[in-house]
All heavy atoms as a GROMACS GRO file, in nm:
protein
  485
    1MET      N    1   0.084  -0.115   0.000
    1MET     CA    2   0.000   0.000   0.000
    1MET      C    3   0.090   0.123   0.000
    1MET      O    4   0.174   0.138   0.087
    1MET     CB    5  -0.089  -0.002   0.124
    1MET     CG    6  -0.174   0.119   0.138
    1MET     SD    7  -0.286   0.109   0.278
    1MET     CE    8  -0.391  -0.022   0.228
    2PRO      N    9   0.074   0.211  -0.098
    2PRO     CA   10   0.157   0.331  -0.099
    2PRO      C   11   0.113   0.430   0.007
    2PRO      O   12  -0.006   0.449   0.032
    2PRO     CB   13   0.135   0.386  -0.240
    2PRO     CG   14   0.006   0.328  -0.285
    2PRO     CD   15  -0.012   0.198  -0.214
    3LEU      N   16   0.211   0.491   0.069
    3LEU     CA   17   0.185   0.590   0.174
    3LEU      C   18   0.261   0.718   0.142
    3LEU      O   19   0.377   0.713   0.102
    3LEU     CB   20   0.234   0.539   0.310
    3LEU     CG   21   0.182   0.404   0.356
    3LEU    CD1   22   0.253   0.363   0.484
    3LEU    CD2   23   0.032   0.408   0.375
    4CYS      N   24   0.198   0.831   0.163
    4CYS     CA   25   0.263   0.961   0.147
    4CYS      C   26   0.255   1.035   0.279
    4CYS      O   27   0.152   1.031   0.348
    4CYS     CB   28   0.194   1.044   0.039
    4CYS     SG   29   0.214   0.978  -0.126
    5GLY      N   30   0.362   1.102   0.315
    5GLY     CA   31   0.360   1.181   0.437
    5GLY      C   32   0.493   1.247   0.463
    5GLY      O   33   0.596   1.208   0.408
    6ASP      N   34   0.490   1.349   0.548
    6ASP     CA   35   0.609   1.423   0.585
    6ASP      C   36   0.652   1.399   0.729
    6ASP      O   37   0.762   1.438   0.768
    6ASP     CB   38   0.586   1.574   0.564
    6ASP     CG   39   0.564   1.609   0.419
    6ASP    OD1   40   0.623   1.542   0.332
    6ASP    OD2   41   0.488   1.703   0.391
    7ASP      N   42   0.567   1.337   0.808
    7ASP     CA   43   0.594   1.314   0.950
    7ASP      C   44   0.636   1.169   0.968
    7ASP      O   45   0.554   1.077   0.961
    7ASP     CB   46   0.468   1.346   1.031
    7ASP     CG   47   0.487   1.330   1.180
    7ASP    OD1   48   0.569   1.247   1.225
    7ASP    OD2   49   0.417   1.402   1.254
    8GLU      N   50   0.765   1.147   0.990
    8GLU     CA   51   0.818   1.010   0.997
    8GLU      C   52   0.754   0.929   1.110
    8GLU      O   53   0.726   0.810   1.093
    8GLU     CB   54   0.970   1.011   1.011
    8GLU     CG   55   1.033   0.876   1.001
    8GLU     CD   56   0.999   0.799   0.874
    8GLU    OE1   57   0.991   0.860   0.765
    8GLU    OE2   58   0.980   0.676   0.881
    9ALA      N   59   0.730   0.991   1.224
    9ALA     CA   60   0.667   0.919   1.335
    9ALA      C   61   0.526   0.874   1.298
    9ALA      O   62   0.487   0.760   1.326
    9ALA     CB   63   0.665   1.005   1.461
   10ALA      N   64   0.450   0.962   1.234
   10ALA     CA   65   0.314   0.926   1.192
   10ALA      C   66   0.318   0.817   1.086
   10ALA      O   67   0.236   0.724   1.089
   10ALA     CB   68   0.241   1.050   1.140
   11LEU      N   69   0.412   0.828   0.992
   11LEU     CA   70   0.424   0.725   0.890
   11LEU      C   71   0.456   0.589   0.951
   11LEU      O   72   0.403   0.487   0.905
   11LEU     CB   73   0.533   0.762   0.788
   11LEU     CG   74   0.492   0.864   0.683
   11LEU    CD1   75   0.616   0.916   0.609
   11LEU    CD2   76   0.394   0.804   0.585
   12GLU      N   77   0.538   0.585   1.052
   12GLU     CA   78   0.572   0.457   1.114
   12GLU      C   79   0.449   0.395   1.180
   12GLU      O   80   0.428   0.273   1.174
   12GLU     CB   81   0.686   0.472   1.214
   12GLU     CG   82   0.744   0.340   1.258
   12GLU     CD   83   0.784   0.248   1.142
   12GLU    OE1   84   0.843   0.295   1.044
   12GLU    OE2   85   0.754   0.128   1.150
   13VAL      N   86   0.364   0.476   1.241
   13VAL     CA   87   0.239   0.425   1.299
   13VAL      C   88   0.151   0.366   1.189
   13VAL      O   89   0.098   0.256   1.203
   13VAL     CB   90   0.163   0.537   1.375
   13VAL    CG1   91   0.023   0.494   1.412
   13VAL    CG2   92   0.241   0.580   1.498
   14VAL      N   93   0.140   0.438   1.078
   14VAL     CA   94   0.056   0.390   0.968
   14VAL      C   95   0.116   0.265   0.904
   14VAL      O   96   0.045   0.172   0.868
   14VAL     CB   97   0.034   0.502   0.863
   14VAL    CG1   98  -0.044   0.450   0.744
   14VAL    CG2   99  -0.039   0.619   0.927
   15ARG      N  100   0.249   0.260   0.892
   15ARG     CA  101   0.314   0.139   0.838
   15ARG      C  102   0.278   0.017   0.924
   15ARG      O  103   0.251  -0.092   0.871
   15ARG     CB  104   0.465   0.156   0.834
   15ARG     CG  105   0.515   0.246   0.725
   15ARG     CD  106   0.668   0.250   0.725
   15ARG     NE  107   0.715   0.359   0.644
   15ARG     CZ  108   0.772   0.471   0.692
   15ARG    NH1  109   0.793   0.487   0.821
   15ARG    NH2  110   0.810   0.567   0.609
   16THR      N  111   0.280   0.036   1.055
   16THR     CA  112   0.244  -0.073   1.146
   16THR      C  113   0.099  -0.116   1.124
   16THR      O  114   0.069  -0.236   1.117
   16THR     CB  115   0.265  -0.031   1.292
   16THR    OG1  116   0.404   0.001   1.310
   16THR    CG2  117   0.225  -0.140   1.390
   17LEU      N  118   0.008  -0.020   1.110
   17LEU     CA  119  -0.133  -0.052   1.084
   17LEU      C  120  -0.148  -0.127   0.952
   17LEU      O  121  -0.225  -0.224   0.943
   17LEU     CB  122  -0.217   0.075   1.083
   17LEU     CG  123  -0.229   0.148   1.217
   17LEU    CD1  124  -0.296   0.284   1.196
   17LEU    CD2  125  -0.308   0.064   1.316
   18VAL      N  126  -0.076  -0.084   0.850
   18VAL     CA  127  -0.083  -0.150   0.720
   18VAL      C  128  -0.034  -0.294   0.732
   18VAL      O  129  -0.096  -0.387   0.681
   18VAL     CB  130  -0.003  -0.070   0.615
   18VAL    CG1  131   0.015  -0.149   0.487
   18VAL    CG2  132  -0.071   0.063   0.586
   19ARG      N  133   0.078  -0.313   0.799
   19ARG     CA  134   0.131  -0.449   0.817
   19ARG      C  135   0.032  -0.535   0.896
   19ARG      O  136   0.016  -0.654   0.866
   19ARG     CB  137   0.266  -0.445   0.889
   19ARG     CG  138   0.379  -0.399   0.802
   19ARG     CD  139   0.514  -0.411   0.875
   19ARG     NE  140   0.613  -0.329   0.811
   19ARG     CZ  141   0.652  -0.208   0.851
   19ARG    NH1  142   0.602  -0.154   0.960
   19ARG    NH2  143   0.742  -0.141   0.783
   20ASP      N  144  -0.031  -0.475   0.996
   20ASP     CA  145  -0.127  -0.550   1.079
   20ASP      C  146  -0.248  -0.598   0.998
   20ASP      O  147  -0.314  -0.694   1.038
   20ASP     CB  148  -0.175  -0.465   1.197
   20ASP     CG  149  -0.069  -0.448   1.305
   20ASP    OD1  150   0.036  -0.518   1.299
   20ASP    OD2  151  -0.089  -0.364   1.394
   21THR      N  152  -0.277  -0.532   0.886
   21THR     CA  153  -0.388  -0.577   0.801
   21THR      C  154  -0.342  -0.678   0.696
   21THR      O  155  -0.422  -0.723   0.614
   21THR     CB  156  -0.454  -0.457   0.728
   21THR    OG1  157  -0.359  -0.400   0.638
   21THR    CG2  158  -0.506  -0.354   0.826
   22GLY      N  159  -0.212  -0.713   0.699
   22GLY     CA  160  -0.160  -0.811   0.606
   22GLY      C  161  -0.108  -0.752   0.476
   22GLY      O  162  -0.076  -0.826   0.383
   23CYS      N  163  -0.100  -0.621   0.469
   23CYS     CA  164  -0.050  -0.556   0.348
   23CYS      C  165   0.095  -0.512   0.368
   23CYS      O  166   0.149  -0.520   0.478
   23CYS     CB  167  -0.136  -0.434   0.315
   23CYS     SG  168  -0.307  -0.478   0.275
   24VAL      N  169   0.156  -0.464   0.262
   24VAL     CA  170   0.294  -0.418   0.266
   24VAL      C  171   0.295  -0.268   0.239
   24VAL      O  172   0.244  -0.224   0.135
   24VAL     CB  173   0.380  -0.491   0.160
   24VAL    CG1  174   0.522  -0.438   0.159
   24VAL    CG2  175   0.377  -0.641   0.183
   25PRO      N  176   0.350  -0.188   0.329
   25PRO     CA  177   0.358  -0.043   0.306
   25PRO      C  178   0.474  -0.007   0.213
   25PRO      O  179   0.581  -0.067   0.222
   25PRO     CB  180   0.380   0.014   0.446
   25PRO     CG  181   0.450  -0.095   0.520
   25PRO     CD  182   0.399  -0.224   0.463
   26TYR      N  183   0.451   0.086   0.123
   26TYR     CA  184   0.555   0.137   0.034
   26TYR      C  185   0.555   0.289   0.044
   26TYR      O  186   0.449   0.352   0.038
   26TYR     CB  187   0.529   0.095  -0.111
   26TYR     CG  188   0.540  -0.053  -0.132
   26TYR    CD1  189   0.428  -0.133  -0.138
   26TYR    CD2  190   0.665  -0.113  -0.142
   26TYR    CE1  191   0.439  -0.269  -0.156
   26TYR    CE2  192   0.678  -0.249  -0.160
   26TYR     CZ  193   0.564  -0.327  -0.166
   26TYR     OH  194   0.576  -0.462  -0.182
   27ASP      N  195   0.672   0.346   0.057
   27ASP     CA  196   0.683   0.491   0.066
   27ASP      C  197   0.654   0.553  -0.070
   27ASP      O  198   0.718   0.519  -0.170
   27ASP     CB  199   0.820   0.532   0.115
   27ASP     CG  200   0.842   0.495   0.262
   27ASP    OD1  201   0.743   0.492   0.337
   27ASP    OD2  202   0.957   0.470   0.301
   28GLY      N  203   0.558   0.646  -0.072
   28GLY     CA  204   0.520   0.714  -0.196
   28GLY      C  205   0.571   0.856  -0.203
   28GLY      O  206   0.541   0.928  -0.298
   29GLY      N  207   0.647   0.897  -0.102
   29GLY     CA  208   0.700   1.033  -0.102
   29GLY      C  209   0.627   1.120  -0.001
   29GLY      O  210   0.546   1.074   0.079
   30GLY      N  211   0.657   1.248  -0.006
   30GLY     CA  212   0.598   1.344   0.087
   30GLY      C  213   0.455   1.378   0.053
   30GLY      O  214   0.400   1.332  -0.050
   31LEU      N  215   0.395   1.460   0.137
   31LEU     CA  216   0.255   1.499   0.114
   31LEU      C  217   0.235   1.572  -0.017
   31LEU      O  218   0.126   1.567  -0.074
   31LEU     CB  219   0.206   1.588   0.230
   31LEU     CG  220   0.175   1.515   0.360
   31LEU    CD1  221   0.131   1.615   0.466
   31LEU    CD2  222   0.070   1.408   0.340
   32ALA      N  223   0.339   1.635  -0.069
   32ALA     CA  224   0.328   1.704  -0.198
   32ALA      C  225   0.295   1.606  -0.310
   32ALA      O  226   0.240   1.646  -0.413
   32ALA     CB  227   0.456   1.778  -0.229
   33ARG      N  228   0.324   1.479  -0.292
   33ARG     CA  229   0.296   1.378  -0.394
   33ARG      C  230   0.163   1.307  -0.371
   33ARG      O  231   0.118   1.230  -0.456
   33ARG     CB  232   0.408   1.275  -0.396
   33ARG     CG  233   0.539   1.338  -0.442
   33ARG     CD  234   0.648   1.239  -0.451
   33ARG     NE  235   0.622   1.150  -0.565
   33ARG     CZ  236   0.696   1.045  -0.595
   33ARG    NH1  237   0.801   1.016  -0.521
   33ARG    NH2  238   0.667   0.969  -0.697
   34ALA      N  239   0.099   1.332  -0.258
   34ALA     CA  240  -0.025   1.261  -0.226
   34ALA      C  241  -0.134   1.286  -0.330
   34ALA      O  242  -0.208   1.193  -0.365
   34ALA     CB  243  -0.074   1.300  -0.086
   35ASP      N  244  -0.145   1.408  -0.380
   35ASP     CA  245  -0.249   1.436  -0.479
   35ASP      C  246  -0.224   1.359  -0.609
   35ASP      O  247  -0.318   1.316  -0.675
   35ASP     CB  248  -0.263   1.585  -0.504
   35ASP     CG  249  -0.136   1.652  -0.555
   35ASP    OD1  250  -0.026   1.597  -0.533
   35ASP    OD2  251  -0.147   1.760  -0.616
   36LEU      N  252  -0.097   1.338  -0.644
   36LEU     CA  253  -0.066   1.260  -0.763
   36LEU      C  254  -0.104   1.114  -0.743
   36LEU      O  255  -0.159   1.049  -0.834
   36LEU     CB  256   0.083   1.271  -0.796
   36LEU     CG  257   0.134   1.412  -0.828
   36LEU    CD1  258   0.285   1.411  -0.840
   36LEU    CD2  259   0.068   1.464  -0.953
   37LEU      N  260  -0.076   1.062  -0.626
   37LEU     CA  261  -0.112   0.924  -0.594
   37LEU      C  262  -0.264   0.906  -0.598
   37LEU      O  263  -0.315   0.808  -0.654
   37LEU     CB  264  -0.056   0.883  -0.458
   37LEU     CG  265  -0.089   0.743  -0.410
   37LEU    CD1  266  -0.033   0.638  -0.504
   37LEU    CD2  267  -0.036   0.723  -0.269
   38GLU      N  268  -0.338   1.001  -0.541
   38GLU     CA  269  -0.484   0.993  -0.541
   38GLU      C  270  -0.539   0.999  -0.683
   38GLU      O  271  -0.632   0.926  -0.718
   38GLU     CB  272  -0.543   1.103  -0.455
   38GLU     CG  273  -0.518   1.082  -0.307
   38GLU     CD  274  -0.571   1.195  -0.222
   38GLU    OE1  275  -0.650   1.279  -0.272
   38GLU    OE2  276  -0.534   1.202  -0.104
   39ALA      N  277  -0.483   1.087  -0.766
   39ALA     CA  278  -0.531   1.098  -0.904
   39ALA      C  279  -0.503   0.970  -0.983
   39ALA      O  280  -0.590   0.922  -1.057
   39ALA     CB  281  -0.465   1.218  -0.973
   40ALA      N  282  -0.385   0.913  -0.966
   40ALA     CA  283  -0.352   0.789  -1.035
   40ALA      C  284  -0.443   0.676  -0.989
   40ALA      O  285  -0.490   0.595  -1.070
   40ALA     CB  286  -0.206   0.752  -1.010
   41THR      N  287  -0.472   0.672  -0.860
   41THR     CA  288  -0.560   0.569  -0.806
   41THR      C  289  -0.700   0.584  -0.863
   41THR      O  290  -0.763   0.485  -0.904
   41THR     CB  291  -0.561   0.575  -0.653
   41THR    OG1  292  -0.428   0.557  -0.605
   41THR    CG2  293  -0.652   0.470  -0.593
   42ALA      N  294  -0.751   0.707  -0.868
   42ALA     CA  295  -0.885   0.730  -0.924
   42ALA      C  296  -0.892   0.686  -1.069
   42ALA      O  297  -0.990   0.625  -1.114
   42ALA     CB  298  -0.922   0.877  -0.910
   43PHE      N  299  -0.786   0.714  -1.145
   43PHE     CA  300  -0.779   0.672  -1.285
   43PHE      C  301  -0.783   0.520  -1.297
   43PHE      O  302  -0.860   0.465  -1.377
   43PHE     CB  303  -0.653   0.728  -1.349
   43PHE     CG  304  -0.630   0.682  -1.489
   43PHE    CD1  305  -0.709   0.727  -1.593
   43PHE    CD2  306  -0.528   0.592  -1.517
   43PHE    CE1  307  -0.688   0.683  -1.723
   43PHE    CE2  308  -0.506   0.548  -1.646
   43PHE     CZ  309  -0.586   0.594  -1.749
   44LEU      N  310  -0.702   0.452  -1.218
   44LEU     CA  311  -0.696   0.306  -1.224
   44LEU      C  312  -0.827   0.242  -1.179
   44LEU      O  313  -0.873   0.144  -1.239
   44LEU     CB  314  -0.578   0.254  -1.142
   44LEU     CG  315  -0.440   0.294  -1.195
   44LEU    CD1  316  -0.332   0.255  -1.096
   44LEU    CD2  317  -0.415   0.236  -1.332
   45ILE      N  318  -0.890   0.296  -1.076
   45ILE     CA  319  -1.019   0.245  -1.032
   45ILE      C  320  -1.124   0.264  -1.141
   45ILE      O  321  -1.208   0.176  -1.164
   45ILE     CB  322  -1.062   0.309  -0.899
   45ILE    CG1  323  -0.972   0.259  -0.787
   45ILE    CG2  324  -1.210   0.282  -0.869
   45ILE    CD1  325  -0.992   0.331  -0.654
   46GLY      N  326  -1.118   0.378  -1.210
   46GLY     CA  327  -1.210   0.402  -1.321
   46GLY      C  328  -1.196   0.298  -1.430
   46GLY      O  329  -1.296   0.251  -1.486
   47LEU      N  330  -1.072   0.263  -1.462
   47LEU     CA  331  -1.051   0.156  -1.561
   47LEU      C  332  -1.109   0.024  -1.513
   47LEU      O  333  -1.178  -0.046  -1.587
   47LEU     CB  334  -0.901   0.139  -1.588
   47LEU     CG  335  -0.831   0.251  -1.665
   47LEU    CD1  336  -0.682   0.223  -1.670
   47LEU    CD2  337  -0.888   0.264  -1.805
   48TRP      N  338  -1.080  -0.009  -1.389
   48TRP     CA  339  -1.128  -0.135  -1.332
   48TRP      C  340  -1.280  -0.142  -1.334
   48TRP      O  341  -1.338  -0.245  -1.368
   48TRP     CB  342  -1.072  -0.148  -1.190
   48TRP     CG  343  -1.122  -0.265  -1.115
   48TRP    CD1  344  -1.092  -0.397  -1.136
   48TRP    CD2  345  -1.212  -0.262  -1.005
   48TRP    NE1  346  -1.158  -0.475  -1.044
   48TRP    CE2  347  -1.233  -0.395  -0.962
   48TRP    CE3  348  -1.278  -0.160  -0.937
   48TRP    CZ2  349  -1.316  -0.427  -0.857
   48TRP    CZ3  350  -1.361  -0.192  -0.831
   48TRP    CH2  351  -1.378  -0.324  -0.793
   49ARG      N  352  -1.345  -0.032  -1.299
   49ARG     CA  353  -1.493  -0.030  -1.294
   49ARG      C  354  -1.556  -0.046  -1.430
   49ARG      O  355  -1.672  -0.086  -1.441
   49ARG     CB  356  -1.542   0.098  -1.228
   49ARG     CG  357  -1.512   0.099  -1.079
   49ARG     CD  358  -1.586   0.205  -1.009
   49ARG     NE  359  -1.728   0.188  -1.040
   49ARG     CZ  360  -1.825   0.254  -0.984
   49ARG    NH1  361  -1.798   0.342  -0.891
   49ARG    NH2  362  -1.949   0.237  -1.018
   50THR      N  363  -1.482  -0.013  -1.536
   50THR     CA  364  -1.538  -0.030  -1.671
   50THR      C  365  -1.497  -0.162  -1.735
   50THR      O  366  -1.514  -0.181  -1.855
   50THR     CB  367  -1.495   0.087  -1.762
   50THR    OG1  368  -1.352   0.090  -1.773
   50THR    CG2  369  -1.546   0.220  -1.710
   51GLY      N  370  -1.442  -0.252  -1.654
   51GLY     CA  371  -1.410  -0.385  -1.702
   51GLY      C  372  -1.270  -0.401  -1.757
   51GLY      O  373  -1.236  -0.506  -1.811
   52GLN      N  374  -1.188  -0.298  -1.748
   52GLN     CA  375  -1.050  -0.305  -1.795
   52GLN      C  376  -0.961  -0.364  -1.686
   52GLN      O  377  -1.000  -0.370  -1.570
   52GLN     CB  378  -0.999  -0.165  -1.832
   52GLN     CG  379  -1.085  -0.092  -1.933
   52GLN     CD  380  -1.096  -0.165  -2.065
   52GLN    OE1  381  -0.996  -0.211  -2.119
   52GLN    NE2  382  -1.217  -0.178  -2.116
   53ASP      N  383  -0.842  -0.406  -1.725
   53ASP     CA  384  -0.745  -0.456  -1.628
   53ASP      C  385  -0.633  -0.353  -1.614
   53ASP      O  386  -0.540  -0.351  -1.695
   53ASP     CB  387  -0.687  -0.590  -1.673
   53ASP     CG  388  -0.587  -0.647  -1.575
   53ASP    OD1  389  -0.571  -0.591  -1.465
   53ASP    OD2  390  -0.524  -0.749  -1.609
   54PRO      N  391  -0.640  -0.267  -1.512
   54PRO     CA  392  -0.539  -0.162  -1.498
   54PRO      C  393  -0.399  -0.218  -1.479
   54PRO      O  394  -0.301  -0.154  -1.515
   54PRO     CB  395  -0.584  -0.080  -1.378
   54PRO     CG  396  -0.697  -0.152  -1.316
   54PRO     CD  397  -0.743  -0.258  -1.410
   55ARG      N  398  -0.386  -0.338  -1.427
   55ARG     CA  399  -0.253  -0.397  -1.409
   55ARG      C  400  -0.184  -0.419  -1.542
   55ARG      O  401  -0.061  -0.420  -1.549
   55ARG     CB  402  -0.263  -0.528  -1.332
   55ARG     CG  403  -0.308  -0.509  -1.188
   55ARG     CD  404  -0.333  -0.641  -1.124
   55ARG     NE  405  -0.443  -0.708  -1.195
   55ARG     CZ  406  -0.490  -0.826  -1.166
   55ARG    NH1  407  -0.436  -0.896  -1.070
   55ARG    NH2  408  -0.591  -0.878  -1.233
   56ALA      N  409  -0.261  -0.435  -1.649
   56ALA     CA  410  -0.204  -0.459  -1.781
   56ALA      C  411  -0.126  -0.337  -1.832
   56ALA      O  412  -0.040  -0.351  -1.918
   56ALA     CB  413  -0.313  -0.495  -1.880
   57MET      N  414  -0.155  -0.219  -1.780
   57MET     CA  415  -0.085  -0.100  -1.828
   57MET      C  416   0.024  -0.053  -1.732
   57MET      O  417   0.089   0.048  -1.756
   57MET     CB  418  -0.184   0.013  -1.856
   57MET     CG  419  -0.258   0.063  -1.734
   57MET     SD  420  -0.377   0.190  -1.772
   57MET     CE  421  -0.274   0.323  -1.823
   58LEU      N  422   0.047  -0.127  -1.624
   58LEU     CA  423   0.148  -0.090  -1.527
   58LEU      C  424   0.265  -0.190  -1.533
   58LEU      O  425   0.243  -0.308  -1.557
   58LEU     CB  426   0.090  -0.090  -1.386
   58LEU     CG  427  -0.025   0.006  -1.362
   58LEU    CD1  428  -0.085  -0.018  -1.224
   58LEU    CD2  429   0.019   0.149  -1.378
   59PRO      N  430   0.386  -0.142  -1.510
   59PRO     CA  431   0.498  -0.237  -1.509
   59PRO      C  432   0.489  -0.326  -1.385
   59PRO      O  433   0.429  -0.288  -1.284
   59PRO     CB  434   0.620  -0.146  -1.502
   59PRO     CG  435   0.571  -0.021  -1.437
   59PRO     CD  436   0.429  -0.006  -1.481
   60PRO      N  437   0.547  -0.445  -1.390
   60PRO     CA  438   0.554  -0.527  -1.270
   60PRO      C  439   0.621  -0.448  -1.158
   60PRO      O  440   0.715  -0.370  -1.182
   60PRO     CB  441   0.640  -0.647  -1.311
   60PRO     CG  442   0.630  -0.650  -1.460
   60PRO     CD  443   0.613  -0.509  -1.504
   61PHE      N  444   0.575  -0.466  -1.037
   61PHE     CA  445   0.625  -0.385  -0.926
   61PHE      C  446   0.775  -0.394  -0.911
   61PHE      O  447   0.842  -0.295  -0.885
   61PHE     CB  448   0.556  -0.425  -0.794
   61PHE     CG  449   0.585  -0.329  -0.685
   61PHE    CD1  450   0.523  -0.206  -0.679
   61PHE    CD2  451   0.679  -0.360  -0.588
   61PHE    CE1  452   0.553  -0.114  -0.580
   61PHE    CE2  453   0.709  -0.270  -0.487
   61PHE     CZ  454   0.646  -0.147  -0.483
   62ALA      N  455   0.831  -0.512  -0.932
   62ALA     CA  456   0.977  -0.528  -0.918
   62ALA      C  457   1.052  -0.438  -1.015
   62ALA      O  458   1.158  -0.384  -0.982
   62ALA     CB  459   1.015  -0.673  -0.939
   63LEU      N  460   0.999  -0.420  -1.135
   63LEU     CA  461   1.064  -0.332  -1.233
   63LEU      C  462   1.040  -0.185  -1.200
   63LEU      O  463   1.127  -0.101  -1.223
   63LEU     CB  464   1.011  -0.361  -1.373
   63LEU     CG  465   1.048  -0.495  -1.432
   63LEU    CD1  466   0.983  -0.512  -1.569
   63LEU    CD2  467   1.199  -0.510  -1.443
   64ALA      N  468   0.924  -0.154  -1.145
   64ALA     CA  469   0.891  -0.015  -1.114
   64ALA      C  470   0.973   0.038  -0.999
   64ALA      O  471   0.994   0.159  -0.987
   64ALA     CB  472   0.742  -0.002  -1.083
   65THR      N  473   1.021  -0.049  -0.914
   65THR     CA  474   1.095  -0.003  -0.795
   65THR      C  475   1.244  -0.022  -0.807
   65THR      O  476   1.318   0.006  -0.713
   65THR     CB  477   1.045  -0.076  -0.670
   65THR    OG1  478   1.064  -0.216  -0.688
   65THR    CG2  479   0.900  -0.046  -0.642
   66SER      N  480   1.292  -0.070  -0.922
   66SER     CA  481   1.436  -0.092  -0.935
   66SER      C  482   1.506   0.030  -0.991
   66SER      O  483   1.451   0.122  -1.037
   66SER     CB  484   1.464  -0.213  -1.022
   66SER     OG  485   1.408  -0.198  -1.149
   0.00000   0.00000   0.00000
């Protein structure tokens, strides 16, 4: 789960909550990038809701993070 934030202590609390739900937290940058993450998410959800596979247009995560 991508996370954006500027407060390291708050991010660590949220990382713990994310792990507790069985997900993996990934740093998405500071709060200045949060609006970009939200817009990208809204776009991908829109594709999914219309029957498209948004994963088909994204690189595998291992390649995106290398």
